[in-house]
C-alpha positions as CSV (number, residue, x, y, z in Angstrom):
1,X,3.3,-32.1,-0.4
2,X,4.8,-27.5,-0.9
3,X,3.4,-25.2,1.1
4,X,1.2,-24.0,-2.2
5,X,-0.6,-26.4,-2.3
6,X,-3.5,-27.6,-0.7
7,X,-5.5,-31.2,-1.2
8,X,-8.7,-32.0,-1.3
9,X,-11.0,-34.9,-2.3
10,X,-11.9,-35.8,-5.7
11,X,-15.7,-37.6,-6.5
12,X,-13.3,-41.0,-6.3
13,X,-12.4,-40.3,-3.3
14,X,-8.8,-40.3,-4.2
15,X,-7.1,-36.9,-3.2
16,X,-5.7,-34.6,-5.2
17,X,-3.3,-31.9,-5.0
18,X,-4.5,-28.0,-6.5
19,X,-2.4,-25.1,-6.0
20,X,-3.1,-21.9,-4.5
21,X,-1.7,-18.8,-5.4
22,X,-0.8,-16.0,-3.8
23,X,-2.4,-12.5,-4.0
24,X,-1.2,-10.1,-5.9
25,X,1.0,-7.0,-4.1
26,X,0.5,-3.8,-5.0
27,X,2.7,-1.0,-3.6
28,X,1.3,2.6,-3.3
29,X,2.7,5.7,-4.7
30,X,2.5,9.3,-2.8
31,X,2.3,11.8,-5.1
32,X,4.1,15.7,-4.6
33,X,1.9,18.4,-4.9
34,X,2.0,22.3,-4.3
35,X,0.0,22.9,-1.6
36,X,-0.1,19.7,1.0
37,X,2.6,20.6,3.7
38,X,5.6,18.5,5.2
39,X,4.5,18.1,8.2
40,X,1.4,17.3,7.4
41,X,2.8,14.2,4.0
42,X,4.7,12.3,7.3
43,X,2.1,12.9,9.7
44,X,-0.2,10.8,6.8
45,X,3.3,8.2,6.6
46,X,3.3,7.6,10.7
47,X,-0.6,7.3,10.8
48,X,-1.6,5.3,7.3
49,X,1.3,3.7,7.3
50,X,2.8,3.3,10.4
51,X,6.4,4.7,9.1
52,X,9.0,5.4,12.4
53,X,9.7,9.6,12.1
54,X,13.2,8.5,10.3
55,X,12.1,7.0,7.4
56,X,8.5,8.7,6.6
57,X,10.7,11.7,7.2
58,X,13.0,10.3,4.6
59,X,10.0,9.3,2.2
60,X,8.3,12.9,2.6
61,X,11.4,14.2,1.0
62,X,12.0,11.6,-1.6
63,X,8.5,12.9,-3.1
64,X,9.2,15.8,-2.6
65,X,12.6,16.2,-4.2
66,X,11.9,12.7,-7.1
67,X,7.6,13.9,-7.7
68,X,6.8,11.0,-5.6
69,X,7.9,8.2,-3.0
70,X,6.7,4.5,-2.3
71,X,5.0,4.3,1.2
72,X,4.7,0.9,1.2
73,X,3.7,-2.6,-0.8
74,X,0.2,-4.8,0.1
75,X,-2.2,-6.8,-1.4
76,X,-5.3,-4.8,-3.9
77,X,-7.8,-4.6,-1.3
78,X,-5.4,-2.6,1.7
79,X,-3.8,-0.8,-0.9
80,X,-7.0,-0.1,-1.7
81,X,-7.9,1.4,1.8
82,X,-4.5,2.9,2.5
83,X,-5.1,5.4,-0.4
84,X,-9.4,6.3,0.8
85,X,-8.0,6.6,4.5
86,X,-5.0,9.3,2.4
87,X,-7.4,11.2,0.3
88,X,-10.2,11.4,2.5
89,X,-7.2,12.7,5.6
90,X,-6.4,15.2,2.9
91,X,-9.3,16.2,2.1
92,X,-10.3,16.8,5.7
93,X,-7.4,19.1,6.3
94,X,-7.8,21.0,2.8
95,X,-5.0,19.3,1.1
96,X,-4.9,18.0,-2.0
97,X,-2.7,14.9,-2.0
98,X,-3.1,12.4,-3.7
99,X,-1.4,8.2,-3.8
100,X,-1.9,5.5,-6.4
101,X,-1.3,2.1,-6.9
102,X,0.9,0.3,-9.4
103,X,1.5,-3.6,-8.7
104,X,4.2,-4.6,-7.4
């Protein structure tokens, strides 16, 4: 039996194999704006997305230079939670920082 299959007993008493679908994955994309400080973006990347200082700085530079940067890939619920954490932290600090979710 493969790792994507599970056995269950049907009404006749025989085992039946069923496929288990892996959850869809989603990328969290942070968007550039003209008001949020680079330091705050690095801080968010380290605290919300658990990036090292070096990774956070590299992503922040991608965001600054290219208009957006990929923060990570997660299941939908986790990606949505990360976006809300960024939004709440940004609002509390007075920044308009935004993120979006894309299917990976």
